Every structure is written in C-alpha cells, then in structure tokens.
C-alpha atoms as one frame of an Amber mdcrd trajectory, in Angstrom:
protein
 -26.367-183.659-308.288 -25.215-186.845-306.523 -21.656-187.989-305.857 -20.749
-190.874-308.183 -18.743-192.540-305.406 -22.103-193.107-303.664 -23.496-195.018
-306.658 -24.965-198.314-305.416 -26.761-199.669-308.475 -26.926-198.622-312.113
 -29.244-199.885-314.848 -27.723-199.499-318.298 -29.777-199.892-321.487 -32.224
-202.307-319.833 -34.866-203.668-322.193 -37.481-206.359-321.636 -39.467-207.906
-324.464 -42.211-210.485-324.108 -43.155-212.653-327.113 -46.864-212.947-327.918
 -48.803-215.873-329.318 -49.182-214.177-332.692 -45.430-213.764-333.169 -45.157
-210.115-332.115 -43.228-208.677-329.178 -44.392-206.515-326.299 -41.684-204.173
-325.052 -42.327-203.580-321.346 -39.080-201.656-320.726 -37.263-199.863-323.518
 -33.596-198.854-323.045 -33.980-197.832-319.398 -31.018-196.087-317.762 -31.292
-195.239-314.058 -28.969-194.772-311.084 -29.549-195.490-307.400 -27.397-193.683
-304.833 -26.532-194.569-301.245 -29.050-193.274-298.730 -31.272-191.740-301.436
 -34.740-192.543-302.774 -35.439-192.897-306.481 -39.155-192.656-307.226 -40.414
-194.333-310.406 -43.782-192.925-311.494 -46.212-193.711-314.290 -49.621-195.083
-315.207 -50.510-198.739-314.771 -48.845-200.884-317.418 -45.999-198.462-318.131
 -43.320-200.996-317.103 -42.208-199.605-313.741 -42.940-202.785-311.763 -41.352
-204.914-314.489 -38.164-202.886-314.172 -38.038-203.061-310.369 -38.554-206.848
-310.485 -35.194-207.125-312.239 -33.484-205.734-309.149 -34.732-208.590-306.953
 -34.326-211.376-309.551 -38.058-211.959-310.082 -37.388-211.473-313.789 -34.425
-210.865-316.084 -34.070-208.249-318.818 -33.798-209.229-322.458 -30.939-206.778
-322.945 -28.801-204.494-320.812 -26.905-204.582-317.537 -27.802-203.931-313.911
 -24.605-203.180-312.033 -24.606-203.554-308.245 -21.293-202.090-307.070 -19.991
-202.707-310.567 -21.116-206.347-310.830 -23.843-207.295-313.318 -26.511-208.981
-311.176 -28.408-210.251-314.224 -25.594-212.751-314.783 -25.387-214.054-311.201
 -26.133-217.707-310.469 -25.848-220.222-307.660 -24.154-219.270-304.403 -23.110
-215.843-305.663 -26.740-214.982-306.436 -27.896-216.353-303.078 -25.355-214.267
-301.164 -26.199-211.092-303.099 -29.933-211.429-302.412 -29.467-210.374-298.797
 -28.260-206.932-299.929 -31.399-206.132-301.980 -34.840-206.676-300.461 -38.411
-205.850-301.494 -41.652-204.622-299.930 -44.677-205.645-301.993 -47.848-203.655
-302.588 -50.093-206.110-300.755 -48.245-207.694-297.819 -51.023-210.199-297.172
 -50.214-211.942-300.454 -46.491-212.073-299.658 -46.994-213.616-296.199 -47.712
-217.240-295.391 -51.066-216.961-293.558 -50.161-219.982-291.403 -46.970-218.380
-290.092 -46.844-216.137-287.050 -45.360-212.661-287.394 -42.251-213.782-285.503
 -41.561-216.463-288.111 -42.318-214.159-291.046 -39.875-211.504-289.873 -37.101
-213.887-288.840 -37.244-216.268-291.813 -34.648-214.269-293.859 -32.313-214.128
-290.847 -32.530-217.897-290.365 -32.043-218.553-294.081 -28.755-216.648-294.060
 -27.603-217.957-290.692 -27.729-214.530-289.043 -29.519-215.783-285.902 -30.263
-219.061-284.124 -33.797-220.390-283.704 -33.569-219.642-279.981 -33.041-215.947
-280.772 -36.211-215.498-282.846 -38.403-214.073-280.090 -35.987-211.349-279.063
 -35.102-210.404-282.652 -38.727-210.293-283.795 -39.641-207.973-280.927 -36.669
-205.736-281.691 -37.617-205.413-285.354 -41.298-204.833-284.594 -40.445-202.008
-282.204 -38.173-200.561-284.885 -41.226-200.120-287.136 -43.360-198.741-284.277
 -45.310-201.911-283.505 -45.623-203.539-280.051 -43.273-206.457-279.515 -46.164
-208.736-278.503 -47.424-208.603-282.109 -44.844-211.325-282.749 -47.429-213.880
-281.557 -50.098-212.727-284.032 -51.006-214.039-287.460 -51.216-211.661-290.478
 -55.031-211.804-290.589 -55.183-210.427-287.031 -53.626-207.129-288.141 -54.729
-204.100-290.142 -53.342-203.269-293.583 -51.048-200.589-292.195 -49.744-202.934
-289.498 -49.075-205.682-292.047 -47.151-203.210-294.192 -45.013-202.313-291.176
 -44.298-206.018-290.712 -43.287-206.226-294.384 -40.890-203.327-293.845 -39.499
-205.006-290.718 -38.849-208.169-292.709 -37.165-206.173-295.488 -34.763-204.390
-293.125 -34.025-207.491-291.048 -30.971-208.355-293.161 -29.810-204.716-293.129
 -29.820-204.482-296.949 -28.237-201.687-298.947 -31.231-201.356-301.288 -34.960
-201.842-300.708 -37.467-201.904-303.565 -40.965-200.751-302.595 -43.685-201.607
-305.089 -46.499-199.119-304.401 -46.084-199.874-300.701 -48.704-197.300-299.664
 -51.293-197.392-302.473 -53.650-199.821-300.690 -53.643-197.832-297.442 -55.778
-194.981-296.122 -54.315-191.524-296.708 -53.633-190.989-292.993 -51.860-194.350
-292.792 -49.878-193.561-295.943 -48.433-190.527-294.177 -47.230-192.536-291.183
 -45.717-195.232-293.416 -43.818-192.631-295.461 -42.559-191.048-292.229 -41.413
-194.483-291.063 -39.627-195.183-294.332 -37.796-191.853-294.320 -36.780-192.298
-290.674 -35.368-195.772-291.284 -33.555-194.501-294.355 -31.842-191.772-292.341
 -30.927-194.120-289.511 -29.624-196.966-291.663 -28.492-195.092-294.790 -30.639
-197.312-297.033 -31.098-196.785-300.764 -34.762-197.025-301.812 -36.463-197.579
-305.144 -40.115-196.552-304.735 -42.789-197.284-307.348 -45.855-195.027-307.334
 -48.728-193.711-309.436 -48.971-190.468-307.503 -46.390-187.878-308.521 -47.611
-185.622-305.737 -46.863-188.289-303.125 -43.453-189.209-304.460 -42.225-185.627
-304.629 -42.755-185.285-300.876 -39.895-187.607-299.962 -37.972-188.843-303.050
 -34.542-187.368-303.737 -34.848-188.185-307.445 -37.886-188.957-309.608 -38.065
-190.788-312.934 -41.261-190.630-315.003 -42.056-193.619-317.224 -44.458-193.882
-320.151 -45.018-197.035-322.230 -41.708-198.522-321.101 -39.695-195.361-321.745
 -38.084-193.019-319.220 -39.237-189.601-320.395 -37.973-187.395-317.556 -35.565
-187.682-314.632 -35.441-184.832-312.131 -34.701-183.934-308.502 -37.547-184.560
-306.069 -37.020-181.219-304.381 -38.801-178.461-306.255 -40.301-180.976-308.673
 -43.482-178.963-309.179 -41.481-176.083-310.627 -38.898-178.151-312.495 -40.850
-180.861-314.333 -41.397-179.881-317.955 -42.421-182.898-320.027 -46.114-182.607
-321.020 -46.840-186.030-319.533 -45.071-185.193-316.245 -47.001-181.922-316.045
 -50.275-183.758-316.695 -49.546-186.237-313.889 -48.751-183.386-311.519 -51.862
-181.410-312.501 -53.997-184.478-311.788 -52.982-184.420-308.112 -55.697-182.943
-305.894 -54.302-180.449-303.391 -56.237-178.255-300.967 -53.806-175.435-301.797
 -54.420-175.657-305.525 -55.995-172.801-307.465 -59.602-173.945-307.972 -60.279
-171.073-310.365 -58.186-172.846-312.992 -59.630-175.828-314.869 -58.032-179.210
-314.246 -56.109-180.268-317.340 -56.830-183.878-318.231 -54.691-186.251-320.253
 -56.763-186.754-323.386 -57.378-190.183-324.840 -55.794-193.427-323.754 -52.300
-194.816-324.031 -51.811-196.929-327.173 -51.339-200.654-326.865 -47.739-201.574
-325.973 -47.982-203.947-328.926 -48.630-201.023-331.254 -46.516-198.100-330.027
 -46.407-195.390-332.733 -43.220-194.342-334.478 -41.675-191.305-332.809 -42.762
-190.072-329.398 -44.938-192.641-327.574 -46.967-189.781-326.015 -47.725-188.046
-329.352 -51.436-188.905-329.623 -52.199-187.483-326.159 -49.874-184.494-326.182
 -51.334-181.007-326.796 -47.923-179.829-328.069 -47.341-182.589-330.623 -45.314
-181.448-333.678 -44.447-183.141-336.961 -41.049-184.202-335.647 -42.747-185.950
-332.720 -44.456-188.315-335.186 -41.235-189.030-337.029 -38.471-189.215-334.452
 -38.364-190.396-330.853 -36.721-187.817-328.574 -33.678-188.876-326.553 -33.005
-187.881-322.970 -31.043-184.644-322.865 -29.712-182.773-319.853 -31.428-179.479
-319.134 -29.388-178.909-315.994 -27.439-181.154-313.596 -29.741-183.917-312.373
 -32.571-183.029-314.771 -33.059-184.876-318.057 -36.031-184.870-320.414 -36.951
-186.685-323.632 -39.049-184.135-325.529 -38.580-182.224-328.799 -39.883-179.081
-327.098 -36.550-178.697-325.319 -32.902-178.489-326.249 -29.851-179.149-324.110
 -29.392-176.422-321.531 -32.961-175.082-321.856 -35.200-175.119-318.792 -38.288
-173.435-320.237
C-alpha cells in the first residue's frame, strides 16, 4: 500500500511491562509492530487504558519499552543517549491532549512557541517576535496573539499554539495524543483541517491517537486498532467502514453516531467490560465480549494475518487472503 522507501519510523516487537507491588506484571503494550510513512497519518484507536498513549510516548522518549526496537531511519531510538538523543529530538515532536498543562502559564505565547527554536540554536533572541508571528499566522491565529498568556485564549486557540510549537522545528514526525478530544465538535473540524493542510504543505508524518474511529477514518491514511495492549487490526483509512472486519473494530465503528446512519437498525453495544490488564485471559483478549467467540479463541491467541495489501487482522474468524 505504501512505498517502503518512504518509511520514516518502524516499531518492531515493542512490549512494555510494568511491575506491580504484589510481584505481578502489567503488560501495557504487547508485541506491537507498526510503520509510519513520510507524509502519511497513522491513527491509533482504542478504549481508554488499551496502551495507545503508552506506545506513542516511546516515540518522544517519555518512556522506554521493555523489549523491542523503534527504528527512526534505521536507527534504534530506544538506545540513544546524550548529544545524539538531544539532536534527534528535534525531528520528532508532540502535541498533547490538554495544551494548558503542557504550557508554562507564566510564559507568553511568543516564548512558548520559540523556546524549541532557541534551545536548538535555530534563531536568536532578537528574532523571537517575527518568528512567533509567522508561526501563529501559519496556524490561522493573529500575530498579535504572541503577547498573550495561555489563560487568555480558548481551548481551540491553545491547541493551535501547541501545533505551532510542534512544527516550529520542522520535524519529520509529530505525535498527537487525542489533540481534539477536549474541543467542541465544530472546533475539532477546524483543527483537523489545519492538521491536514500543514501535513500536505510540509510533508509531515503524523501519529494520531484517538478514541473515535469515525473521526480518525476521515483523515488518517492508515488506522491501527488496539485492545488491551494488542494490535488487532491494521487497515487503510480510506474505505475503512467497508473494510474493517474484526468484531472489536466493527463495534467501535457501530458506536459512532452519524446523522446518515440507519436508525431502523438497533445500535450494537460492546457487552461487558474489558478484563483487567493484570488478568488477561489465555487466547484472544476480546473473547469475553465477542459475540463470535469460538473454542479456539479461548485456547490460542490469533496472530496478525494479511487479508489484502495494507490490511491485517488478528482474529480466528479469518484466514490469509479472506476479506469476508
């Protein structure tokens, strides 16, 4: 589906385990394999606690995996230290879910946006005003906002500032951790339009975390669905509604309210609750909530298999080459 020469970052067999006080281990990410391509968006979707944010934190060195590799242009970033790590940071930036918690409330917008540029010696202190105005206008904010403090701005405006700060260093990859979930629906639309425009103009690779499969399918080039630390389906964003087949993926999609949906059909709910990540059952982690659970699902965990180019699923209902 994508040209391998455009591969920017690849996660290979990434696992993260956290020890507990009673001697057990919580596996937040379990053998995750994902690829990020130049100028494309990979959406990572799943319920709260599934491990998607834990995985994305590895990409910006906020945590390190217990096992596995994360290759950025072929170099394992989990092993970087010192100056090499510092220099690589400028190529991968992050936009957090709540920008107000990632800003220093005592700093003006000009200083917030230009801090990364000063840290890496990209501009001089005398150039801050002009650069801040340029970046603000790039995210559709007035240049005079540079003199404001974060608390003088709305949530949508603060998120635009966060995006301006992330693109200031002209990174190759930006990680967005539910960057629109705290915003009004109308504001979400404008932020997504901004993100897609900047991606086209600057050829940026984006990793976007979301709960809403309906939202992510509107702009992601590739979507990975995660459940209890496991990637259970990877598929193209285009035509996702017709292509997704895993029972959990279908349940997430059916839960999306759409004015064009058929209201004569009952809304299918995901029954029960996800098991504790400290007590994941043997076999398929989704078995106790799946209406299609079979004996093999309780005995053996399904591996990702390719149904067609760019579409993989981990489910015993399907065999390689099958799409229905």
